VOMIFI-364589 format. One record per residue: x, y, z of N, C-alpha, C in turn. Coordinates in nm, 2 decimals. Atoms other than C-alpha are relative to their C-alpha. Layout:
! residues N
<site <X, Y, Z>, <X, Y, Z>, <X, Y, Z>> ...
! end
This chain:
! residues 270
<site <-0.06, -0.09, -0.10>, <14.77, 10.41, 10.01>, <0.11, 0.08, -0.06>> <site <-0.10, -0.08, 0.05>, <15.01, 10.69, 9.95>, <0.14, -0.03, 0.06>> <site <-0.14, 0.02, -0.05>, <15.39, 10.69, 10.00>, <0.02, 0.10, 0.11>> <site <-0.04, -0.08, -0.12>, <15.58, 10.89, 10.26>, <0.13, 0.07, -0.04>> <site <-0.13, -0.07, 0.01>, <15.87, 11.13, 10.29>, <0.07, 0.00, 0.13>> <site <-0.08, 0.00, -0.12>, <16.15, 11.09, 10.53>, <0.02, 0.14, 0.05>> <site <-0.03, -0.13, -0.05>, <16.19, 11.39, 10.77>, <0.14, 0.04, -0.03>> <site <-0.14, -0.05, 0.03>, <16.49, 11.61, 10.69>, <0.10, -0.03, 0.10>> <site <-0.10, 0.03, -0.11>, <16.64, 11.55, 11.03>, <0.05, -0.14, -0.01>> <site <-0.05, 0.14, 0.01>, <16.65, 11.17, 10.96>, <0.09, -0.01, -0.12>> <site <-0.08, 0.01, 0.12>, <16.78, 11.22, 10.61>, <0.15, 0.04, 0.02>> <site <-0.13, -0.06, -0.02>, <17.08, 11.43, 10.73>, <0.07, -0.04, 0.13>> <site <-0.05, 0.03, -0.14>, <17.13, 11.29, 11.08>, <0.12, -0.10, -0.02>> <site <-0.12, 0.08, 0.01>, <17.48, 11.13, 11.12>, <0.04, -0.06, 0.13>> <site <-0.05, 0.05, -0.13>, <17.50, 11.04, 11.49>, <-0.01, -0.15, 0.00>> <site <0.00, 0.14, -0.01>, <17.58, 10.68, 11.58>, <-0.13, -0.05, 0.07>> <site <0.12, 0.05, -0.06>, <17.29, 10.46, 11.66>, <0.02, -0.12, 0.09>> <site <-0.03, 0.10, -0.10>, <17.41, 10.27, 11.94>, <-0.07, 0.03, 0.13>> <site <0.06, -0.02, -0.13>, <17.24, 10.23, 12.28>, <0.10, 0.03, 0.10>> <site <-0.10, -0.03, -0.10>, <17.42, 10.40, 12.56>, <0.00, -0.10, 0.11>> <site <-0.01, 0.10, -0.11>, <17.55, 10.15, 12.82>, <0.11, 0.05, 0.10>> <site <-0.10, -0.05, -0.10>, <17.71, 10.31, 13.12>, <0.09, -0.10, 0.06>> <site <-0.08, 0.11, -0.05>, <17.82, 9.98, 13.26>, <0.12, -0.04, -0.09>> <site <-0.10, 0.03, 0.09>, <18.01, 9.90, 12.95>, <0.10, 0.11, -0.01>> <site <-0.09, -0.12, 0.01>, <18.16, 10.25, 12.93>, <0.09, 0.00, 0.12>> <site <-0.08, 0.00, -0.12>, <18.28, 10.22, 13.29>, <0.11, -0.11, -0.01>> <site <-0.09, 0.11, 0.02>, <18.44, 9.88, 13.21>, <0.11, 0.04, -0.10>> <site <-0.10, -0.04, 0.09>, <18.61, 10.03, 12.91>, <0.10, 0.09, 0.06>> <site <-0.09, -0.09, -0.06>, <18.76, 10.31, 13.11>, <0.09, -0.07, 0.10>> <site <-0.08, 0.08, -0.10>, <18.88, 10.07, 13.38>, <0.11, -0.08, -0.08>> <site <-0.09, 0.08, 0.08>, <19.04, 9.85, 13.11>, <0.11, 0.09, -0.06>> <site <-0.09, -0.10, 0.06>, <19.20, 10.16, 12.95>, <0.11, 0.03, 0.10>> <site <-0.11, -0.03, -0.10>, <19.39, 10.22, 13.28>, <0.07, -0.12, 0.04>> <site <-0.06, 0.12, -0.05>, <19.45, 9.87, 13.40>, <0.07, -0.08, -0.10>> <site <-0.06, 0.08, 0.11>, <19.52, 9.70, 13.07>, <0.14, 0.03, -0.03>> <site <-0.14, -0.04, 0.03>, <19.83, 9.90, 12.97>, <0.10, -0.03, 0.13>> <site <-0.08, 0.02, -0.12>, <19.95, 9.88, 13.34>, <0.04, -0.15, 0.01>> <site <-0.02, 0.14, -0.01>, <19.92, 9.50, 13.34>, <0.10, -0.05, -0.10>> <site <-0.08, 0.04, 0.11>, <20.08, 9.45, 13.00>, <0.15, 0.05, 0.02>> <site <-0.13, -0.06, -0.01>, <20.37, 9.69, 13.07>, <0.08, -0.07, 0.12>> <site <-0.06, 0.07, -0.11>, <20.44, 9.52, 13.41>, <0.04, -0.14, -0.05>> <site <-0.03, 0.13, 0.05>, <20.43, 9.18, 13.23>, <0.12, 0.00, -0.09>> <site <-0.11, -0.01, 0.10>, <20.69, 9.30, 12.98>, <0.13, 0.03, 0.07>> <site <-0.13, -0.04, -0.07>, <20.95, 9.40, 13.25>, <0.11, -0.10, -0.02>> <site <-0.12, 0.09, 0.01>, <21.15, 9.07, 13.22>, <0.07, 0.01, -0.14>> <site <-0.05, -0.01, 0.13>, <21.20, 9.16, 12.85>, <0.07, 0.13, -0.03>> <site <-0.05, -0.14, 0.03>, <21.31, 9.52, 12.89>, <0.14, 0.01, -0.03>> <site <-0.15, -0.01, 0.03>, <21.68, 9.45, 12.88>, <0.04, -0.08, -0.12>> <site <-0.03, 0.08, 0.11>, <21.66, 9.21, 12.59>, <-0.07, 0.04, -0.13>> <site <0.08, -0.04, 0.12>, <21.40, 9.36, 12.35>, <0.00, 0.15, -0.01>> <site <0.00, -0.14, 0.03>, <21.41, 9.70, 12.19>, <-0.12, 0.07, 0.05>> <site <0.11, -0.07, -0.05>, <21.19, 9.96, 12.34>, <-0.11, 0.03, -0.10>> <site <0.10, -0.02, 0.10>, <21.02, 10.03, 12.01>, <-0.09, -0.12, -0.02>> <site <0.08, 0.13, 0.01>, <20.91, 9.66, 11.99>, <-0.10, -0.01, 0.12>> <site <0.09, 0.01, -0.12>, <20.77, 9.68, 12.35>, <-0.11, 0.10, -0.02>> <site <0.10, -0.10, 0.02>, <20.59, 10.00, 12.26>, <-0.11, -0.05, -0.10>> <site <0.10, 0.05, 0.10>, <20.42, 9.83, 11.96>, <-0.09, -0.10, 0.07>> <site <0.09, 0.09, -0.08>, <20.28, 9.57, 12.20>, <-0.10, 0.08, 0.07>> <site <0.10, -0.09, -0.07>, <20.12, 9.85, 12.40>, <-0.09, 0.06, -0.10>> <site <0.09, -0.05, 0.10>, <19.98, 9.99, 12.08>, <-0.11, -0.10, -0.03>> <site <0.10, 0.10, 0.02>, <19.80, 9.66, 12.03>, <-0.11, 0.01, 0.12>> <site <0.09, -0.02, -0.11>, <19.65, 9.71, 12.38>, <-0.10, 0.11, -0.02>> <site <0.09, -0.11, 0.03>, <19.52, 10.05, 12.28>, <-0.10, -0.03, -0.11>> <site <0.10, 0.04, 0.11>, <19.36, 9.91, 11.96>, <-0.11, -0.09, 0.06>> <site <0.10, 0.09, -0.06>, <19.19, 9.64, 12.17>, <-0.10, 0.07, 0.08>> <site <0.09, -0.08, -0.08>, <19.05, 9.89, 12.41>, <-0.09, 0.08, -0.08>> <site <0.08, -0.08, 0.08>, <18.93, 10.12, 12.14>, <-0.10, -0.07, -0.08>> <site <0.09, 0.08, 0.08>, <18.77, 9.85, 11.93>, <-0.12, -0.05, 0.09>> <site <0.10, 0.05, -0.08>, <18.57, 9.73, 12.23>, <-0.06, 0.10, 0.10>> <site <0.05, -0.10, -0.09>, <18.51, 10.05, 12.41>, <-0.05, 0.12, -0.08>> <site <0.05, -0.12, 0.07>, <18.46, 10.41, 12.30>, <0.13, 0.09, -0.02>> <site <-0.11, -0.09, 0.03>, <18.67, 10.70, 12.18>, <0.08, 0.05, 0.12>> <site <-0.07, -0.05, -0.12>, <18.75, 10.84, 12.53>, <0.08, -0.11, 0.06>> <site <-0.08, 0.11, -0.06>, <18.86, 10.50, 12.65>, <0.12, -0.03, -0.08>> <site <-0.11, 0.02, 0.08>, <19.09, 10.46, 12.36>, <0.11, 0.11, 0.02>> <site <-0.09, -0.11, -0.03>, <19.25, 10.80, 12.43>, <0.07, -0.02, 0.13>> <site <-0.05, 0.03, -0.14>, <19.29, 10.71, 12.80>, <0.10, -0.11, -0.01>> <site <-0.09, 0.11, 0.01>, <19.45, 10.38, 12.70>, <0.13, 0.04, -0.06>> <site <-0.12, -0.05, 0.06>, <19.70, 10.56, 12.48>, <0.09, 0.08, 0.10>> <site <-0.07, -0.08, -0.11>, <19.79, 10.80, 12.77>, <0.06, -0.10, 0.10>> <site <-0.04, 0.10, -0.10>, <19.81, 10.51, 13.01>, <0.12, -0.08, -0.05>> <site <-0.10, 0.08, 0.05>, <20.03, 10.31, 12.78>, <0.13, 0.08, 0.00>> <site <-0.12, -0.08, 0.00>, <20.28, 10.60, 12.74>, <0.06, 0.02, 0.14>> <site <-0.05, -0.01, -0.14>, <20.30, 10.65, 13.12>, <0.06, -0.13, 0.05>> <site <-0.05, 0.13, -0.05>, <20.35, 10.28, 13.20>, <0.12, -0.05, -0.08>> <site <-0.12, 0.03, 0.07>, <20.60, 10.24, 12.92>, <0.12, 0.08, 0.06>> <site <-0.11, -0.08, -0.07>, <20.80, 10.52, 13.08>, <0.04, -0.06, 0.13>> <site <-0.02, 0.05, -0.14>, <20.76, 10.37, 13.43>, <0.08, -0.13, 0.00>> <site <-0.05, 0.13, -0.01>, <20.84, 10.01, 13.36>, <0.11, -0.04, -0.10>> <site <-0.08, 0.05, 0.11>, <21.03, 9.99, 13.03>, <0.11, 0.09, -0.05>> <site <-0.11, -0.09, 0.03>, <21.26, 10.29, 13.02>, <0.09, 0.03, 0.12>> <site <-0.09, -0.03, -0.11>, <21.57, 10.37, 13.23>, <-0.02, 0.15, 0.04>> <site <-0.01, 0.09, -0.11>, <21.57, 10.46, 13.51>, <-0.14, -0.07, 0.03>> <site <0.12, 0.07, -0.02>, <21.32, 10.19, 13.58>, <-0.08, 0.03, 0.13>> <site <0.09, -0.03, -0.11>, <21.02, 10.23, 13.81>, <0.00, 0.15, 0.05>> <site <0.01, -0.15, -0.03>, <21.04, 10.61, 13.79>, <-0.06, 0.06, -0.13>> <site <0.06, -0.07, 0.11>, <20.85, 10.85, 13.57>, <0.10, 0.10, -0.05>> <site <-0.11, -0.08, 0.06>, <21.18, 10.98, 13.42>, <0.06, -0.08, -0.11>> <site <-0.07, 0.06, 0.11>, <21.34, 10.90, 13.09>, <0.13, 0.07, -0.02>> <site <-0.13, -0.05, 0.01>, <21.71, 10.94, 13.05>, <0.05, 0.01, -0.14>> <site <-0.05, 0.01, 0.14>, <21.77, 10.84, 12.68>, <-0.09, 0.08, -0.10>> <site <0.07, -0.07, 0.10>, <21.67, 11.06, 12.39>, <-0.09, -0.09, -0.09>> <site <0.08, 0.09, 0.08>, <21.56, 10.76, 12.18>, <-0.12, -0.05, 0.07>> <site <0.11, 0.05, -0.08>, <21.34, 10.64, 12.46>, <-0.11, 0.11, 0.02>> <site <0.09, -0.11, 0.00>, <21.18, 10.98, 12.49>, <-0.08, 0.01, -0.13>> <site <0.06, 0.00, 0.13>, <21.11, 10.97, 12.12>, <-0.10, -0.11, -0.01>> <site <0.09, 0.12, 0.00>, <20.96, 10.62, 12.15>, <-0.13, 0.03, 0.08>> <site <0.11, -0.03, -0.09>, <20.74, 10.73, 12.44>, <-0.10, 0.10, -0.06>> <site <0.08, -0.10, 0.07>, <20.61, 11.03, 12.25>, <-0.07, -0.06, -0.11>> <site <0.06, 0.06, 0.11>, <20.55, 10.83, 11.94>, <-0.11, -0.10, 0.04>> <site <0.10, 0.09, -0.06>, <20.36, 10.57, 12.15>, <-0.13, 0.07, 0.03>> <site <0.12, -0.08, -0.04>, <20.13, 10.84, 12.28>, <-0.07, 0.05, -0.13>> <site <0.06, -0.06, 0.12>, <20.07, 11.00, 11.94>, <-0.06, -0.11, -0.09>> <site <0.05, 0.11, 0.08>, <20.03, 10.67, 11.75>, <-0.12, -0.06, 0.07>> <site <0.11, 0.06, -0.08>, <19.81, 10.53, 12.03>, <-0.13, 0.09, -0.01>> <site <0.12, -0.09, 0.02>, <19.58, 10.84, 12.01>, <-0.06, -0.02, -0.14>> <site <0.05, 0.01, 0.14>, <19.56, 10.82, 11.63>, <-0.07, -0.14, -0.02>> <site <0.06, 0.14, 0.02>, <19.49, 10.44, 11.63>, <-0.13, -0.01, 0.08>> <site <0.12, 0.01, -0.08>, <19.23, 10.48, 11.91>, <-0.11, 0.06, -0.07>> <site <0.10, -0.07, 0.07>, <19.04, 10.73, 11.70>, <-0.05, -0.08, -0.12>> <site <0.04, 0.08, 0.12>, <19.05, 10.51, 11.39>, <-0.08, -0.12, 0.04>> <site <0.07, 0.12, -0.04>, <18.95, 10.20, 11.58>, <-0.14, 0.03, 0.05>> <site <0.13, -0.03, -0.05>, <18.66, 10.37, 11.76>, <-0.09, 0.04, -0.12>> <site <0.08, -0.05, 0.11>, <18.54, 10.53, 11.43>, <-0.04, -0.13, -0.08>> <site <0.04, 0.12, 0.08>, <18.55, 10.19, 11.25>, <-0.11, -0.08, 0.07>> <site <0.10, 0.07, -0.07>, <18.35, 10.03, 11.53>, <-0.13, 0.07, 0.00>> <site <0.12, -0.08, 0.01>, <18.10, 10.32, 11.53>, <-0.07, -0.02, -0.13>> <site <0.06, 0.01, 0.14>, <18.05, 10.30, 11.15>, <-0.07, -0.14, -0.02>> <site <0.06, 0.14, 0.01>, <17.98, 9.92, 11.18>, <-0.13, 0.00, 0.07>> <site <0.13, -0.01, -0.07>, <17.71, 9.99, 11.44>, <-0.10, 0.07, -0.08>> <site <0.09, -0.08, 0.07>, <17.56, 10.26, 11.23>, <-0.05, -0.08, -0.12>> <site <0.04, 0.07, 0.12>, <17.55, 10.04, 10.92>, <-0.10, -0.11, 0.03>> <site <0.09, 0.11, -0.04>, <17.39, 9.74, 11.09>, <-0.13, 0.06, 0.05>> <site <0.12, -0.06, -0.05>, <17.14, 9.96, 11.27>, <-0.08, 0.07, -0.10>> <site <0.07, -0.07, 0.11>, <17.05, 10.17, 10.97>, <-0.07, -0.10, -0.09>> <site <0.07, 0.10, 0.08>, <16.97, 9.85, 10.78>, <-0.13, -0.04, 0.06>> <site <0.12, 0.04, -0.07>, <16.73, 9.75, 11.04>, <-0.11, 0.11, 0.00>> <site <0.09, -0.11, 0.01>, <16.57, 10.09, 11.05>, <-0.07, 0.01, -0.14>> <site <0.05, -0.01, 0.14>, <16.53, 10.11, 10.67>, <-0.10, -0.12, -0.03>> <site <0.09, 0.12, 0.02>, <16.37, 9.76, 10.68>, <-0.14, 0.03, 0.06>> <site <0.13, -0.04, -0.06>, <16.10, 9.89, 10.92>, <-0.08, 0.09, -0.09>> <site <0.06, -0.10, 0.07>, <16.03, 10.19, 10.71>, <-0.06, -0.06, -0.14>> <site <0.05, 0.06, 0.13>, <16.01, 9.99, 10.38>, <-0.11, -0.10, 0.02>> <site <0.11, 0.10, -0.02>, <15.79, 9.72, 10.53>, <-0.13, 0.08, 0.03>> <site <0.12, -0.08, -0.03>, <15.55, 9.98, 10.66>, <-0.05, 0.07, -0.12>> <site <0.05, -0.06, 0.13>, <15.54, 10.15, 10.32>, <-0.07, -0.11, -0.08>> <site <0.06, 0.11, 0.08>, <15.46, 9.81, 10.16>, <-0.14, -0.03, 0.05>> <site <0.13, 0.03, -0.06>, <15.18, 9.75, 10.41>, <-0.10, 0.11, -0.03>> <site <0.09, -0.11, 0.03>, <15.04, 10.10, 10.35>, <-0.05, 0.00, -0.14>> <site <0.05, 0.00, 0.14>, <15.02, 10.04, 9.98>, <-0.10, -0.11, -0.03>> <site <0.09, 0.12, 0.03>, <14.83, 9.71, 10.01>, <-0.10, -0.03, 0.11>> <site <0.09, 0.02, -0.11>, <14.64, 9.74, 10.34>, <-0.14, 0.02, -0.04>> <site <0.14, -0.02, 0.03>, <14.27, 9.70, 10.33>, <-0.06, 0.12, 0.06>> <site <0.05, -0.12, -0.07>, <14.22, 9.99, 10.57>, <0.12, 0.07, 0.07>> <site <-0.10, -0.08, -0.07>, <14.42, 10.26, 10.74>, <0.03, -0.06, 0.14>> <site <-0.01, 0.06, -0.13>, <14.36, 10.08, 11.07>, <0.11, -0.11, 0.00>> <site <-0.10, 0.10, 0.01>, <14.58, 9.80, 10.95>, <0.14, 0.06, 0.01>> <site <-0.13, -0.07, 0.00>, <14.87, 10.05, 10.90>, <0.03, 0.05, 0.14>> <site <-0.02, -0.05, -0.13>, <14.81, 10.20, 11.24>, <0.04, -0.11, 0.10>> <site <-0.03, 0.11, -0.08>, <14.82, 9.86, 11.40>, <0.14, -0.05, -0.02>> <site <-0.14, 0.04, 0.03>, <15.14, 9.77, 11.23>, <0.10, 0.09, 0.06>> <site <-0.10, -0.10, -0.06>, <15.31, 10.09, 11.33>, <0.00, 0.00, 0.15>> <site <0.01, 0.01, -0.15>, <15.19, 10.05, 11.69>, <0.10, -0.12, 0.04>> <site <-0.09, 0.11, -0.04>, <15.37, 9.71, 11.70>, <0.15, 0.04, -0.03>> <site <-0.14, -0.03, 0.03>, <15.68, 9.85, 11.53>, <0.06, 0.10, 0.11>> <site <-0.04, -0.09, -0.10>, <15.70, 10.14, 11.78>, <0.03, -0.07, 0.13>> <site <-0.02, 0.08, -0.12>, <15.67, 9.90, 12.07>, <0.13, -0.07, 0.00>> <site <-0.13, 0.07, 0.01>, <15.97, 9.70, 11.95>, <0.11, 0.10, -0.01>> <site <-0.11, -0.09, 0.03>, <16.18, 9.99, 11.82>, <0.04, 0.09, 0.12>> <site <-0.02, -0.09, -0.12>, <16.14, 10.21, 12.14>, <0.01, -0.08, 0.13>> <site <0.00, 0.09, -0.12>, <16.14, 9.91, 12.38>, <-0.10, 0.05, 0.10>> <site <0.11, -0.05, -0.09>, <15.80, 10.02, 12.52>, <-0.06, -0.11, 0.08>> <site <0.09, 0.09, -0.07>, <15.59, 9.86, 12.78>, <-0.14, -0.01, -0.06>> <site <0.13, 0.00, 0.06>, <15.29, 9.96, 12.59>, <-0.02, 0.11, -0.10>> <site <0.02, -0.10, 0.10>, <15.16, 10.16, 12.29>, <-0.14, -0.01, -0.05>> <site <0.13, 0.00, 0.05>, <14.81, 10.26, 12.19>, <-0.03, 0.12, -0.08>> <site <0.03, -0.11, 0.09>, <14.65, 10.48, 11.93>, <-0.13, 0.06, 0.03>> <site <0.12, -0.08, -0.03>, <14.40, 10.75, 12.00>, <-0.05, 0.08, -0.12>> <site <0.06, -0.08, 0.10>, <14.17, 10.89, 11.74>, <-0.07, 0.11, 0.07>> <site <0.08, -0.11, -0.05>, <13.99, 11.22, 11.79>, <0.08, 0.11, 0.06>> <site <-0.06, -0.12, -0.05>, <14.07, 11.53, 11.99>, <0.12, -0.03, 0.08>> <site <-0.13, 0.01, -0.07>, <14.42, 11.57, 12.13>, <-0.02, 0.06, 0.14>> <site <0.03, -0.05, -0.14>, <14.33, 11.61, 12.50>, <0.13, 0.01, 0.08>> <site <-0.11, -0.02, -0.10>, <14.57, 11.75, 12.76>, <0.13, 0.04, -0.07>> <site <-0.13, -0.04, 0.05>, <14.94, 11.83, 12.73>, <0.10, -0.10, 0.06>> <site <-0.10, 0.10, -0.04>, <15.14, 11.51, 12.78>, <0.14, 0.03, -0.06>> <site <-0.13, -0.01, 0.06>, <15.51, 11.49, 12.71>, <-0.01, -0.05, -0.15>> <site <0.02, 0.03, 0.15>, <15.56, 11.47, 12.33>, <0.13, -0.04, -0.06>> <site <-0.12, 0.04, 0.09>, <15.81, 11.29, 12.10>, <-0.03, 0.07, -0.13>> <site <0.03, -0.08, 0.12>, <15.84, 11.53, 11.81>, <0.06, -0.06, -0.12>> <site <-0.05, 0.05, 0.12>, <15.92, 11.49, 11.45>, <0.15, 0.01, -0.01>> <site <-0.14, -0.01, 0.00>, <16.28, 11.59, 11.52>, <0.07, -0.10, 0.09>> <site <-0.05, 0.10, -0.09>, <16.32, 11.30, 11.76>, <0.03, 0.04, 0.14>> <site <-0.02, -0.05, -0.13>, <16.34, 11.52, 12.06>, <-0.13, -0.01, 0.08>> <site <0.12, 0.01, -0.08>, <16.11, 11.51, 12.36>, <-0.03, 0.13, 0.07>> <site <0.05, -0.12, -0.08>, <15.91, 11.80, 12.51>, <-0.08, -0.05, 0.12>> <site <0.08, 0.03, -0.12>, <15.78, 11.78, 12.86>, <-0.14, 0.07, -0.01>> <site <0.13, -0.06, -0.01>, <15.43, 11.90, 12.96>, <0.02, 0.15, -0.03>> <site <0.00, -0.14, 0.04>, <15.35, 12.25, 12.82>, <0.11, 0.04, -0.09>> <site <-0.10, -0.03, 0.11>, <15.63, 12.23, 12.56>, <0.14, 0.02, 0.05>> <site <-0.14, -0.02, -0.04>, <15.94, 12.27, 12.78>, <0.09, -0.12, -0.05>> <site <-0.08, 0.11, 0.06>, <16.23, 12.08, 12.63>, <0.05, -0.09, 0.11>> <site <-0.04, 0.10, -0.10>, <16.32, 11.76, 12.81>, <0.13, -0.07, -0.05>> <site <-0.13, 0.06, 0.04>, <16.68, 11.63, 12.80>, <-0.01, -0.15, 0.02>> <site <0.02, 0.15, -0.01>, <16.60, 11.27, 12.72>, <0.13, -0.07, 0.01>> <site <-0.12, 0.07, 0.00>, <16.96, 11.18, 12.67>, <0.06, -0.01, 0.14>> <site <-0.06, -0.01, -0.13>, <17.05, 11.29, 13.02>, <-0.09, -0.06, 0.11>> <site <0.10, 0.03, -0.11>, <16.73, 11.22, 13.22>, <-0.08, -0.13, -0.03>> <site <0.09, 0.11, 0.04>, <16.57, 10.93, 13.02>, <-0.14, 0.05, -0.03>> <site <0.13, -0.04, 0.03>, <16.21, 10.92, 12.93>, <-0.07, 0.07, 0.12>> <site <0.08, -0.05, -0.11>, <15.97, 11.13, 13.14>, <-0.08, -0.12, 0.06>> <site <0.07, 0.12, -0.06>, <15.82, 10.88, 13.39>, <-0.13, 0.04, 0.06>> <site <0.13, -0.02, -0.06>, <15.48, 10.83, 13.53>, <-0.11, 0.04, -0.09>> <site <0.10, -0.04, 0.09>, <15.29, 10.93, 13.22>, <0.03, -0.05, -0.14>> <site <-0.02, 0.04, 0.14>, <15.24, 10.84, 12.86>, <0.06, 0.11, -0.08>> <site <-0.06, -0.09, 0.09>, <15.43, 11.01, 12.58>, <-0.07, 0.00, -0.13>> <site <0.08, -0.01, 0.12>, <15.25, 11.14, 12.28>, <0.09, 0.01, -0.12>> <site <-0.07, -0.01, 0.13>, <15.37, 11.08, 11.92>, <-0.11, 0.01, -0.10>> <site <0.12, -0.03, 0.09>, <15.13, 11.24, 11.67>, <0.02, -0.06, -0.14>> <site <0.01, 0.05, 0.14>, <15.03, 11.09, 11.34>, <-0.05, 0.11, -0.09>> <site <0.04, -0.11, 0.08>, <15.03, 11.37, 11.09>, <0.00, -0.04, -0.15>> <site <0.01, 0.03, 0.15>, <14.92, 11.34, 10.72>, <-0.05, 0.13, -0.07>> <site <0.04, -0.11, 0.08>, <14.90, 11.62, 10.47>, <-0.02, 0.13, 0.08>> <site <0.01, -0.12, -0.08>, <14.96, 11.88, 10.74>, <-0.10, 0.00, 0.10>> <site <0.10, 0.01, -0.10>, <14.68, 11.76, 10.96>, <0.02, -0.11, 0.10>> <site <-0.01, 0.11, -0.11>, <14.67, 11.56, 11.29>, <-0.12, -0.10, -0.03>> <site <0.10, 0.10, 0.02>, <14.48, 11.23, 11.25>, <-0.01, -0.09, 0.13>> <site <0.00, 0.08, -0.12>, <14.55, 11.09, 11.60>, <0.14, 0.00, 0.06>> <site <-0.13, 0.00, -0.07>, <14.84, 11.01, 11.83>, <0.02, -0.14, 0.06>> <site <-0.04, 0.12, -0.07>, <15.03, 10.71, 11.95>, <0.04, 0.04, 0.14>> <site <-0.03, -0.03, -0.14>, <15.05, 10.71, 12.33>, <0.10, -0.11, 0.05>> <site <-0.11, 0.09, -0.03>, <15.38, 10.55, 12.44>, <0.02, -0.01, 0.15>> <site <-0.03, 0.02, -0.14>, <15.44, 10.39, 12.77>, <0.15, -0.05, 0.01>> <site <-0.14, 0.04, 0.00>, <15.82, 10.38, 12.82>, <0.03, -0.13, 0.08>> <site <-0.05, 0.11, -0.08>, <15.99, 10.06, 12.93>, <0.10, 0.03, 0.10>> <site <-0.10, -0.02, -0.11>, <16.23, 10.02, 13.22>, <0.14, 0.02, -0.05>> <site <-0.14, 0.00, 0.05>, <16.54, 10.01, 13.00>, <0.05, 0.14, -0.03>> <site <-0.06, -0.13, 0.03>, <16.76, 10.29, 12.87>, <-0.07, 0.06, -0.12>> <site <0.07, -0.07, 0.11>, <16.63, 10.55, 12.62>, <0.08, -0.04, -0.13>> <site <-0.06, 0.03, 0.13>, <16.70, 10.45, 12.26>, <0.06, 0.13, -0.06>> <site <-0.07, -0.12, 0.05>, <16.93, 10.69, 12.06>, <-0.09, 0.08, -0.09>> <site <0.08, -0.09, 0.08>, <16.81, 10.98, 11.86>, <-0.04, -0.05, -0.14>> <site <0.04, 0.05, 0.13>, <16.82, 10.80, 11.53>, <-0.12, -0.09, 0.00>> <site <0.11, 0.08, -0.02>, <16.58, 10.54, 11.65>, <-0.13, 0.08, 0.02>> <site <0.12, -0.08, -0.02>, <16.34, 10.81, 11.77>, <-0.04, 0.07, -0.12>> <site <0.03, -0.06, 0.13>, <16.36, 10.98, 11.43>, <-0.07, -0.10, -0.09>> <site <0.07, 0.10, 0.08>, <16.26, 10.65, 11.27>, <-0.14, -0.02, 0.06>> <site <0.13, 0.01, -0.06>, <15.97, 10.63, 11.52>, <-0.09, 0.11, -0.05>> <site <0.08, -0.11, 0.05>, <15.85, 10.97, 11.40>, <-0.03, -0.02, -0.14>> <site <0.03, 0.04, 0.14>, <15.88, 10.85, 11.04>, <-0.11, -0.10, -0.01>> <site <0.11, 0.10, 0.00>, <15.66, 10.55, 11.12>, <-0.13, 0.06, 0.03>> <site <0.13, -0.07, -0.03>, <15.40, 10.77, 11.28>, <-0.05, 0.08, -0.11>> <site <0.04, -0.08, 0.12>, <15.41, 10.99, 10.97>, <-0.06, -0.09, -0.10>> <site <0.06, 0.09, 0.09>, <15.34, 10.69, 10.76>, <-0.14, -0.04, 0.04>> <site <0.13, 0.02, -0.05>, <15.04, 10.61, 10.97>, <-0.09, 0.12, -0.03>> <site <0.08, -0.12, 0.03>, <14.92, 10.97, 10.93>, <-0.03, 0.01, -0.14>> <site <0.03, 0.00, 0.14>, <14.96, 10.95, 10.56>, <-0.10, -0.10, -0.05>> <site <0.10, 0.10, 0.03>, <14.76, 10.63, 10.55>, <-0.14, 0.05, 0.04>> <site <0.13, -0.06, -0.05>, <14.48, 10.80, 10.75>, <-0.05, 0.11, -0.09>> <site <0.03, -0.11, 0.08>, <14.49, 11.10, 10.53>, <-0.05, -0.05, -0.14>> <site <0.04, 0.06, 0.13>, <14.46, 10.89, 10.21>, <-0.13, -0.07, 0.01>> <site <0.13, 0.07, -0.02>, <14.17, 10.70, 10.36>, <-0.11, 0.10, 0.02>> <site <0.10, -0.10, -0.02>, <13.99, 11.03, 10.42>, <-0.05, 0.01, 0.14>> <site <0.05, -0.01, -0.14>, <13.97, 11.00, 10.80>, <-0.01, 0.15, 0.04>> <site <0.02, -0.14, -0.05>, <13.85, 11.32, 10.97>, <0.12, 0.04, 0.08>> <site <-0.11, -0.05, -0.08>, <14.12, 11.54, 11.11>, <-0.05, 0.03, 0.14>> <site <0.03, -0.02, -0.14>, <14.14, 11.61, 11.48>, <0.05, 0.13, 0.04>> <site <-0.04, -0.13, -0.05>, <14.18, 11.92, 11.68>, <0.06, -0.01, 0.14>> <site <-0.07, 0.00, -0.13>, <14.40, 12.00, 11.98>, <-0.09, 0.07, 0.10>> <site <0.08, -0.07, -0.10>, <14.22, 12.08, 12.30>, <0.08, 0.12, 0.06>> 
! end
C-alpha cells in the first residue's frame, strides 16, 4: 500500500485541540469573580500588619490558579477582580473603591498589570500542554493507519480500521463506508475540517454543533479520485475541535490512497 500526505491545513494549523466545555468555562468565570473577592475579604485582618505589596502577591497567586485551570478570559477577569477587591478591602479608606495613598495606587495598578500578564502566560502554558498531549495521540492514529496500509492484505482492512478510528476520534454513534456512486447531497466534512450543510452552504459547526437528523459525509479520495465515503452519525456530545476533524480527513485520505493503490474503481457523484 502507498503512503499518504498530510493536508496543508493540518500541517500548518496551530489552534488548540481541546474540547469546548461550556460548564467548565462558566465555572472558571465564576471563580474569577468570587475567588479574589473571598481571598481579599479573608486578608482583611492582616491589612494593618502586612504590607500591601505582600497582600497583592497573594492575589496574584489566585490569578495564576484561575488561569491555570480556566481559560484566558477567566484569567483576565480574575486579574481585574483582584485589583478591584484589593482596592476595596486592603487599601485606605477601607470598604470603598477609593485609594488615598500613592504607593497603594501603584500597587493596585501593578497588581492589575502583573495579573493580566501572568494570566496570559498561565493560560498559554496550559493550552500548549493540551496541544502537545493531543497531538501525540493524533499522530499515533495517523502512523498506525499508515502501518496498516503498508501491510494490509486488502484495502478493505484499511477502510475498516479507519472506520473504527473515526468513530472513536469524532465520538460518533455510528460510522459506515459506502462504495459506489455518491448519492444525494448530505452535509459534508471537508478536507479542511469544516462542515458544509446540504447543497454546499457553510455550516458553523463550532457554534451550532453537528448537523442533526442526518449522516455526514466524509469522502475517501485517492490520487484525485473519489473511492467512496464514510457516513458519520454524530454522537450526543460536543463537537470535537477543528484539529481532530483535520485528522479525520487525513485518515479518510489514507483509506482513499489504499483503495487507489488496490486499483478499486472510482466513483462518480450523482
